[in-house]
C-alpha positions in Angstrom: -0.2 0.1 0.0 3.1 2.4 1.2 4.6 1.8 -2.1 1.5 2.1 -4.3 0.9 5.8 -2.7 4.5 6.8 -3.1 4.1 5.3 -7.1 1.0 7.3 -7.5 2.4 10.7 -5.7 5.8 10.5 -8.5 3.4 9.8 -11.7 1.1 12.6 -10.5 3.7 15.3 -11.6 6.2 14.7 -14.2 8.8 17.1 -12.0 8.0 15.2 -9.1 8.7 11.8 -10.8 12.1 13.0 -11.9 12.8 13.9 -8.1 11.6 10.6 -7.0 13.8 8.5 -9.4 16.7 10.6 -8.2 16.4 9.4 -4.1 13.0 8.3 -3.0 14.1 7.6 0.7 15.4 11.2 1.1 13.5 13.6 3.9 12.1 10.1 5.2 13.1 9.2 8.6 11.7 5.8 9.9 12.0 5.1 14.1 12.9 2.3 16.4 15.0 0.2 14.2 13.0 0.9 11.1 15.0 1.2 7.5 13.7 3.5 4.6 13.5 1.6 1.2 12.3 3.1 -1.9 10.5 5.7 0.0 9.0 3.3 2.4 9.7 2.8 6.3 10.2 -1.4 7.0 9.9 -1.6 10.8 11.2 -4.5 12.9 9.9 -6.1 16.7 6.5 -5.3 15.6 6.7 -1.6 15.4 4.2 -0.3 13.2 2.9 2.9 11.3 4.4 4.9 8.6 7.6 5.9 10.3 7.3 2.4 12.3 5.9 4.9 15.0 3.4 2.9 16.7 4.4 0.0 19.6 3.7 -3.3 19.3 1.0 -4.6 22.0 2.7 -6.8 24.5 0.3 -9.9 24.9 1.1 -10.4 28.5 0.3 -6.7 29.5 -3.5 -8.1 30.6 -2.0 -10.9 32.7 -1.6 -11.2 36.2 0.3 -13.7 37.8 1.2 -12.6 40.9 4.2 -13.3 43.0 4.2 -17.5 42.5 4.5 -17.0 39.0 6.2 -15.1 35.5 3.9 -14.7 32.2 5.5 -16.2 29.1 4.0 -15.4 25.6 0.6 -13.8 27.6 0.0 -17.3 29.6 1.5 -17.7 33.2 4.1 -20.3 34.4 3.9 -20.5 38.0 6.7 -22.0 40.5 6.8 -23.7 44.0 4.3 -26.3 43.3 1.6 -23.2 43.1 -1.0 -23.7 39.8 -4.4 -22.1 38.1 -4.7 -19.8 35.5 -2.7 -16.9 37.4 -0.5 -19.4 39.8 -3.9 -18.4 42.4 -3.9 -22.4 43.9 -1.6 -22.7 46.4 0.3 -26.5 47.0 -0.9 -29.0 49.5 2.5 -28.9 51.9 1.8 -32.5 53.2 1.3 -33.8 49.2 4.5 -35.2 48.9 4.7 -36.1 52.6 4.6 -39.7 53.9 4.3 -40.5 57.6 5.4 -43.4 59.1 4.1 -45.4 61.8 1.2 -44.0 62.8 2.3 -40.2 62.4 0.5 -37.9 60.7 1.0 -35.0 58.4 0.5 -31.2 59.6 1.3 -28.3 57.6 3.8 -30.2 55.8 5.6 -32.0 58.6 5.3 -35.2 60.3 3.5 -35.6 63.9 5.0 -38.8 65.5 3.4 -40.9 68.4 4.5 -43.5 70.5 7.9 -42.5 70.9 9.0 -42.6 66.9 10.7 -39.8 65.7 12.7 -38.5 62.5 11.3 -36.5 59.4 9.1 -39.0 58.6 8.7 -41.1 61.9 11.0 -43.6 60.5 13.4 -43.7 63.8 12.0 -46.4 66.4 12.0 -44.9 70.4 15.4 -45.5 72.8 14.3 -48.3 75.5 16.7 -45.7 77.6 15.3 -42.6 76.9 13.5 -41.5 79.8 16.1 -43.0 82.0 18.2 -41.2 84.3 20.8 -44.5 85.7 23.0 -42.6 88.5 26.3 -43.1 90.3 28.3 -44.7 87.5 25.2 -46.8 86.2 24.9 -47.5 83.1 20.9 -48.0 80.5 20.7 -51.9 79.2 17.5 -52.0 77.5 15.5 -49.6 79.0 16.7 -50.7 82.7 20.0 -49.5 84.8 23.0 -51.9 85.2 24.1 -50.7 88.6 27.8 -50.8 90.0 29.6 -50.4 93.3 26.5 -51.4 95.8 24.3 -49.2 94.3 20.4 -50.4 93.7 16.7 -48.6 92.5 15.6 -48.0 89.1 17.9 -45.2 88.4 20.7 -46.7 90.8 19.6 -43.9 93.1 20.1 -45.9 96.3 23.5 -45.9 98.1 24.9 -49.3 99.2 25.3 -49.4 103.2 28.8 -47.8 103.8 29.4 -49.6 107.4 27.9 -53.1 106.1 31.6 -54.8 106.4 32.8 -52.2 108.6 33.8 -54.1 111.8 34.1 -51.1 115.0 35.7 -52.7 118.4 36.3 -51.3 121.8 32.9 -49.7 122.1 33.7 -48.0 118.5 30.4 -47.0 116.6 30.8 -47.0 112.5 29.4 -43.5 111.1 29.1 -43.3 107.4 31.5 -46.1 107.0 34.0 -44.8 109.4 34.9 -46.1 113.4 34.2 -43.8 115.8 36.0 -44.6 118.6 35.5 -44.0 122.3 37.6 -43.8 126.0 41.1 -43.2 123.7 40.8 -45.9 121.4 42.6 -45.4 118.2 42.7 -47.5 114.6 40.5 -48.3 111.7 38.3 -50.3 113.5 39.7 -49.0 117.3 42.0 -51.8 117.8 44.7 -49.6 119.1 44.2 -49.3 123.4 44.6 -45.9 124.5 48.6 -44.2 125.4 49.4 -42.7 128.4 49.3 -38.9 126.8 51.9 -37.8 129.1 54.3 -40.5 128.7 56.9 -38.3 126.9 55.8 -34.8 128.4 58.5 -33.2 131.3 57.3 -30.8 133.4 60.1 -29.0 135.4 60.2 -27.4 138.8 57.5 -29.6 140.2 54.9 -29.3 137.4 52.5 -32.1 136.7 51.1 -33.5 133.2 47.5 -33.0 132.9 44.8 -32.7 129.9 43.2 -29.2 129.8 39.8 -28.8 129.0 40.6 -28.6 125.3 41.9 -32.2 125.6 45.2 -30.7 125.0 48.6 -32.0 127.0 49.5 -29.3 129.5 52.1 -28.6 132.3 50.4 -27.3 135.8 53.1 -25.6 137.0 53.2 -24.6 140.7 53.1 -20.6 142.1 55.9 -19.1 140.5 57.0 -20.8 137.3 55.7 -21.3 134.1 56.1 -22.1 130.0 55.3 -24.8 128.3 57.3 -27.1 130.8 57.0 -25.1 134.1 61.4 -24.1 133.1 60.8 -20.6 133.4 60.6 -18.8 136.4 58.7 -15.3 137.8 60.8 -12.7 139.6 58.5 -12.3 142.5 59.9 -15.6 143.9 63.5 -15.2 142.9 65.7 -13.8 146.3 68.4 -12.0 144.5 71.6 -10.9 146.4 72.6 -7.1 147.7 72.6 -4.3 145.2 70.7 -6.4 142.6 67.4 -7.2 140.8 65.7 -10.0 138.8 65.9 -10.1 135.4 62.4 -10.6 134.0 63.6 -12.9 131.1 62.3 -16.5 132.8 65.8 -17.7 133.6 65.6 -15.8 137.7 68.8 -14.9 137.1 70.0 -11.4 139.0 72.1 -8.4 137.4 73.8 -5.7 139.8 72.0 -2.6 140.1 73.9 0.8 138.1 77.0 1.4 140.0 77.6 -2.0 141.5 79.4 -5.1 139.9 80.1 -8.7 141.7 81.4 -9.6 144.7 82.8 -13.2 145.3 81.9 -14.2 148.9 83.9 -17.6 148.5 82.2 -21.0 147.7 80.7 -20.2 144.7 78.4 -16.9 146.4 79.1 -13.6 145.0 76.8 -10.6 145.7 76.4 -6.7 144.0 78.9 -5.9 147.1 81.5 -3.9 145.1 81.0 -0.1 143.6 82.1 -0.1 139.9 83.4 3.0 140.2 86.3 2.4 142.9 88.4 0.9 140.7 88.4 3.9 138.7 89.1 6.3 141.2 93.1 7.4 142.1 95.7 9.8 141.0 96.9 9.0 137.1 99.6 9.7 134.9 98.0 11.1 131.5 99.3 10.8 128.0 97.1 12.0 124.5 98.0 11.6 121.0 95.7 14.3 118.9 95.9 13.9 115.3 96.4 17.3 115.2 98.2 18.6 117.5 100.4 15.6 118.2 101.6 13.7 120.9 100.9 16.3 124.4 103.0 16.7 127.4 102.6 14.7 130.5 100.6 15.5 132.7 99.0 14.6 136.5 95.1 13.7 136.5 92.6 12.2 139.8 89.6 10.4 139.1 86.9 11.0 142.2 83.7 9.6 142.8 80.3 11.4 144.1 77.6 10.6 146.9 74.8 12.0 144.4 75.4 9.1 142.0 77.1 6.2 142.1 77.8 6.1 138.8 79.3 9.2 138.1 83.2 9.5 137.5 84.9 12.9 138.3 87.9 13.5 135.9 89.6 16.2 137.2 92.7 18.6 134.7 91.1 16.0 131.9 93.8 15.7 128.9 95.8 18.2 130.8 92.9 21.3 130.5 91.9 22.8 133.8 88.6 21.4 133.7 86.5 18.6 135.7 84.9 16.1 133.1 82.2 13.9 134.3 81.9 10.6 133.0 79.4 8.2 133.5 79.5 4.3 133.9 78.1 1.7 131.2 79.3 -1.4 132.3 82.4 -3.0 135.4 84.8 -1.9 132.1 83.4 1.0 130.5 82.5 4.6 131.0 81.1 7.4 128.4 81.6 11.1 128.7 79.1 13.3 127.2 79.3 16.7 125.8 80.9 19.2 128.2 81.5 23.0 127.6 83.7 24.7 129.4 83.4 29.0 128.7 85.9 29.8 130.4 88.8 28.6 128.8 86.5 28.2 125.5 86.4 24.4 124.9 83.9 21.6 124.8 85.0 17.9 125.6 82.9 14.9 124.7 83.9 11.0 124.5 83.8 9.6 121.1 84.0 5.5 121.9 83.6 4.3 125.1 86.7 4.8 127.6 87.7 1.3 128.9 89.4 -0.1 131.9 90.9 -3.6 132.7 89.9 -5.0 136.1 93.6 -5.0 136.7 94.8 -1.8 136.3 98.2 -3.0 137.1 98.2 -4.0 133.8 96.5 -2.6 131.6 95.4 1.8 131.5 92.7 3.0 131.6 91.8 4.5 127.8 89.3 6.5 126.4 89.1 8.4 122.9 87.7 12.2 122.9 86.9 15.0 120.7 87.9 18.4 122.3 86.0 21.5 120.1 87.3 25.5 120.3 83.7 27.2 120.9 84.4 30.7 118.5 84.9 28.5 115.3 84.1 25.1 115.8 87.2 23.5 114.9 89.0 21.0 117.0 90.7 17.6 117.0 89.9 14.0 117.8 92.7 12.6 120.6 92.9 9.4 122.5 93.7 9.1 126.2 95.6 6.5 128.1 96.3 7.1 132.0 98.4 5.0 134.2 97.5 4.8 137.6 100.4 6.1 140.2 
């Protein structure tokens, strides 16, 4: 038709006929992939119209397959077992399910009975499924096989722990163990009691006994204490003259400050000697100082005082015109505290303990001291040696 129309148009005018013969497709635009042939559009893919402008009609436009199918060439192809013109018929969930042993299908799943299980109720029931075998028992064919003397449907009954236990000497079995009395011991109370005091030694007249807790103790007489009554209270100790009991449990006595032991013969001692007495007397002194060097010999005396039996007074100490006070620390040692002598501008202080041998005929008195100038703090350290005249 299109070609006839085009030919008529060309023949209607001789001038137009010649122009047609020259290019029939000039000015013709074919849409949607169509091509011009001799001034006429040749359409594809179902398009139509003079210029292929009319779209084809889709056979699935009026078909609704829903969500359970897809339209193909105007017809629904259903999925997942759905059927019907529009895939509107749902599949039967139990259509392919085979439930065995009396089971029934509900919503596509087997509901099993009589203990059967499995997807198709194909698994028979476990005869031990409802049994709880305790205390090491094991289930065999629906029955608990108990061990170690346990009994009961579930091996829950414990054996009697005292069934094979024999307790002697009045002992009784409790939970499989003998509870012994009257001092008997042993697994079966077969060992007779032992004297708890057999190996206990209580000194100073103490006696062995059991306290309220059943513990072995020494009952000590008055004035004694300790695990074996070996320690002595000072209130029963009679110390000799000028001495005091040492509170350390030994019952020993020590001389009071300023006194030292005196031998009374026959192994007896008291504290009748004044420690200072052996220091008293006249001495010839010599000092060696680190800075000043060796001093000249000088005379000095050591005196006591009634106000303090431990005090010693050094006259002309170190050759200086001063009196220095020392204090006895032990029978052979004394200390010199710091003392200022402003009239001659010095201070004197013992550096270490002064000492004296009990036998002054063999060993002199010796003391180290420091002498310091009061105005500038400079000084010297000296060693003093005193020979008794």
